[in-house]
C-alpha positions as CSV (number, residue, x, y, z in Angstrom):
1,P,201.0,53.2,-144.3
2,S,202.0,55.7,-141.6
3,P,201.7,54.7,-138.0
4,A,198.5,55.7,-136.1
5,P,198.7,59.1,-134.4
6,A,198.1,57.3,-131.0
7,S,198.7,54.0,-129.3
8,A,196.8,52.2,-126.5
9,E,198.0,50.1,-123.5
10,I,195.4,47.8,-121.9
11,T,195.7,46.4,-118.4
12,Y,193.2,44.9,-116.0
13,W,192.6,46.1,-112.4
14,A,190.2,45.6,-109.5
15,S,187.6,48.5,-109.6
16,M,187.9,48.6,-105.8
17,D,191.4,50.0,-106.2
18,Y,189.7,53.2,-107.5
19,H,186.1,52.9,-106.3
20,P,186.2,51.1,-102.9
21,E,182.6,52.0,-102.4
22,S,181.5,50.0,-105.4
23,A,182.7,46.7,-103.9
24,C,182.5,44.3,-106.9
25,L,179.3,45.8,-108.2
26,W,180.9,47.5,-111.2
27,L,182.3,47.0,-114.7
28,G,184.0,49.7,-116.6
29,V,186.7,51.2,-118.7
30,A,188.9,54.1,-117.6
31,G,192.3,55.6,-118.3
32,K,194.1,58.7,-119.4
33,V,195.3,60.4,-122.6
34,L,198.9,61.5,-122.9
35,G,200.5,63.8,-125.5
36,T,203.7,63.0,-127.4
37,D,205.6,64.7,-124.6
38,G,204.1,62.3,-122.0
39,N,202.1,65.1,-120.4
40,P,198.3,64.9,-119.9
41,L,196.3,65.7,-123.1
42,Q,192.9,67.0,-122.2
43,Y,189.7,67.3,-124.2
44,Q,190.3,64.2,-126.4
45,I,187.2,62.1,-127.1
46,I,186.9,58.4,-126.2
47,Q,184.3,56.5,-128.1
48,M,183.2,52.9,-127.2
49,G,180.9,50.6,-129.1
50,G,180.1,47.0,-129.7
51,T,178.0,44.6,-127.6
52,L,178.1,43.4,-124.0
53,D,176.0,40.4,-122.8
54,G,174.1,40.6,-126.1
55,K,173.2,44.3,-125.6
56,P,174.4,47.2,-127.8
57,V,177.0,49.6,-126.3
58,S,177.5,53.1,-127.5
59,L,179.3,55.4,-125.1
60,F,181.5,58.6,-125.2
61,A,183.7,60.3,-122.7
62,L,185.8,63.4,-122.7
63,A,189.3,63.2,-121.2
64,T,189.1,66.0,-118.6
65,G,189.9,64.3,-115.3
66,V,186.8,65.7,-113.6
67,G,184.4,63.9,-111.3
68,K,185.0,60.2,-110.8
69,A,187.6,60.3,-113.6
70,A,189.8,62.5,-111.4
71,A,191.2,59.3,-110.0
72,F,192.9,58.7,-113.4
73,G,194.7,62.1,-113.6
74,P,194.1,65.4,-115.3
75,S,193.3,63.8,-118.6
76,G,191.4,60.9,-117.1
77,Y,188.1,59.4,-118.4
78,E,185.7,56.7,-117.2
79,L,183.0,54.7,-118.9
80,V,180.7,52.6,-116.8
81,L,179.5,49.4,-118.6
82,A,177.5,47.5,-116.0
83,A,176.6,47.1,-112.3
84,Y,178.5,43.8,-112.0
85,P,181.4,42.1,-113.8
86,I,180.6,40.4,-117.1
87,A,182.9,38.4,-119.3
88,S,183.2,39.2,-123.0
89,T,185.7,38.4,-125.7
90,Q,186.4,41.0,-128.4
91,T,182.8,42.2,-128.6
92,L,183.7,45.7,-127.3
93,W,185.9,48.3,-129.0
94,I,187.3,51.7,-128.0
95,Q,188.7,54.4,-130.2
96,L,190.5,57.7,-129.4
97,L,189.3,60.8,-131.3
98,D,190.8,64.3,-131.2
99,N,188.8,67.3,-130.1
100,T,187.4,67.7,-133.6
101,S,186.2,64.0,-133.7
102,K,189.0,62.9,-136.0
103,P,190.0,59.3,-135.3
104,L,193.5,59.0,-133.7
105,T,193.3,55.2,-133.5
106,G,191.4,52.5,-135.2
107,R,188.9,50.5,-133.2
108,I,190.7,48.6,-130.5
109,Y,188.9,45.5,-129.4
110,F,189.3,44.2,-125.8
111,D,188.0,41.6,-123.4
112,T,186.2,42.0,-120.1
113,Y,186.2,39.5,-117.2
114,N,183.7,38.2,-114.7
115,S,186.1,38.8,-111.9
116,C,186.3,41.3,-109.0
117,T,190.1,41.6,-109.6
118,Q,189.8,42.4,-113.3
119,N,186.5,44.4,-113.6
120,L,188.2,47.7,-114.4
121,V,189.7,47.7,-118.0
122,M,192.4,50.4,-117.9
123,I,193.2,51.8,-121.4
124,D,195.8,54.5,-121.5
125,F,196.2,56.3,-124.8
126,T,199.4,58.1,-125.9
127,R,199.7,60.4,-128.9
128,T,202.6,59.2,-131.1
129,R,202.6,62.2,-133.4
């Protein structure tokens, strides 16, 4: 099989690094999308699904770097999950789609933490071809 058209790097941060006004009352996913040349790649679609704390999650974002997503660069995105940190293990997934909704990655499962120092899940996508 050929490699996926994009890859993802997952790191964990304190949301206060980007949203000091939120204190620890926040849980979310954010990041940016880069092209094969390493430059920002706008208007890609980020889809998230799964469950958190027993509740279904279905969210979309557009990598435009506007509004609160500007903190993550010109191709930044942000998805808010909850008003407080919640721990979860592989119940949430994220997927990168192109601007025509064609999948560029499979579903990438990730964890969340009940921690003020890891309540921002940073997922940066890079196009590989």
